[in-house]
C-alpha positions as CSV (number, residue, x, y, z in Angstrom):
1,X,-13.5,22.9,-24.5
2,X,-10.1,23.6,-23.2
3,X,-7.9,20.6,-22.6
4,X,-6.2,20.3,-19.2
5,X,-2.5,20.5,-19.8
6,X,-0.4,17.9,-18.2
7,X,2.6,18.8,-16.1
8,X,6.1,17.6,-16.5
9,X,5.3,14.1,-17.7
10,X,3.8,14.7,-21.1
11,X,4.4,12.4,-24.0
12,X,3.2,9.2,-25.6
13,X,4.5,7.0,-22.8
14,X,3.3,9.1,-19.9
15,X,0.1,7.1,-19.4
16,X,1.9,3.8,-19.5
17,X,4.6,5.0,-17.1
18,X,1.9,6.3,-14.7
19,X,0.1,3.0,-14.6
20,X,3.4,1.0,-14.2
21,X,4.2,3.1,-11.1
22,X,0.6,2.7,-9.9
23,X,0.6,-1.1,-10.3
24,X,4.0,-1.3,-8.6
25,X,2.6,0.6,-5.5
26,X,-0.5,-1.7,-5.5
27,X,1.6,-4.8,-5.7
28,X,4.0,-3.7,-2.9
29,X,1.0,-2.8,-0.7
30,X,-0.7,-6.2,-1.4
31,X,2.5,-8.1,-0.6
32,X,2.9,-6.2,2.7
33,X,-0.7,-6.8,3.6
34,X,-0.5,-10.6,2.7
35,X,2.7,-11.0,4.7
36,X,1.1,-9.3,7.8
37,X,-2.3,-11.0,7.6
38,X,-1.6,-14.4,6.2
39,X,2.1,-14.8,6.9
40,X,2.4,-13.5,10.5
41,X,-1.2,-14.4,11.5
42,X,-1.3,-18.0,10.1
43,X,1.9,-19.4,8.6
44,X,4.5,-17.9,11.0
45,X,2.3,-17.9,14.1
46,X,4.1,-20.8,15.8
47,X,7.4,-19.0,15.5
48,X,5.9,-15.8,16.9
49,X,4.2,-17.5,19.9
50,X,7.1,-16.6,22.3
51,X,6.7,-12.9,21.8
52,X,4.0,-11.3,24.0
53,X,2.0,-8.3,22.9
54,X,-1.0,-7.1,24.8
55,X,-1.3,-10.2,26.9
56,X,-1.2,-12.6,24.0
57,X,1.3,-13.9,21.5
58,X,2.4,-11.8,18.5
59,X,1.0,-14.2,15.9
60,X,-2.5,-14.1,17.5
61,X,-2.2,-10.3,17.7
62,X,-1.4,-10.0,14.0
63,X,-4.4,-12.3,13.2
64,X,-6.8,-10.3,15.3
65,X,-5.6,-6.7,15.2
66,X,-2.3,-6.2,13.5
67,X,-3.4,-7.0,10.0
68,X,-6.2,-4.5,10.3
69,X,-3.9,-1.8,11.5
70,X,-1.4,-2.5,8.8
71,X,-4.3,-2.4,6.2
72,X,-5.4,1.0,7.5
73,X,-1.8,2.3,7.4
74,X,-1.5,1.0,3.8
75,X,-4.7,2.9,2.8
76,X,-3.2,6.2,4.0
77,X,0.1,5.4,2.4
78,X,-1.5,4.6,-0.9
79,X,-3.6,7.8,-0.9
80,X,-0.6,9.9,0.0
81,X,1.6,8.2,-2.7
82,X,-1.0,8.5,-5.4
83,X,-1.6,12.2,-4.7
84,X,2.2,12.7,-5.2
85,X,2.1,10.6,-8.3
86,X,-0.9,12.5,-9.7
87,X,0.9,15.8,-9.2
88,X,4.0,14.4,-10.8
89,X,2.1,13.3,-13.9
90,X,-0.1,16.4,-14.0
91,X,-3.4,14.5,-13.4
92,X,-4.2,15.8,-10.0
93,X,-7.7,17.1,-9.1
94,X,-6.7,20.7,-8.5
C-alpha cells in the first residue's frame, strides 16, 4: 500500500506538535464555555442583573440561551480551526 505523505510538518515531533496545538484549542474552548455558562450564568449573575437583554437580565440570558449560543459558535470555530490544522500538518481528509 502506498503511504499518504504528510505535508510541511513531517518529522518525529510532528505528531506531538499536532496534539499540543489540538489540546490548546480544546482547553481554550472549554475555558470560554465555562466562563459563559458557569461564570456569567451563575457566579457573576448578580453583577450582570442591571443589564437588560431581551426583557430579562444578562445573567439569566446567559444561563438560558447565551451559553448554548456560545457552545454552538465554539463547535463551528473548533471545526474550522481543526480543518486548518489538519491541512497544516498534512493529515486532512482530501
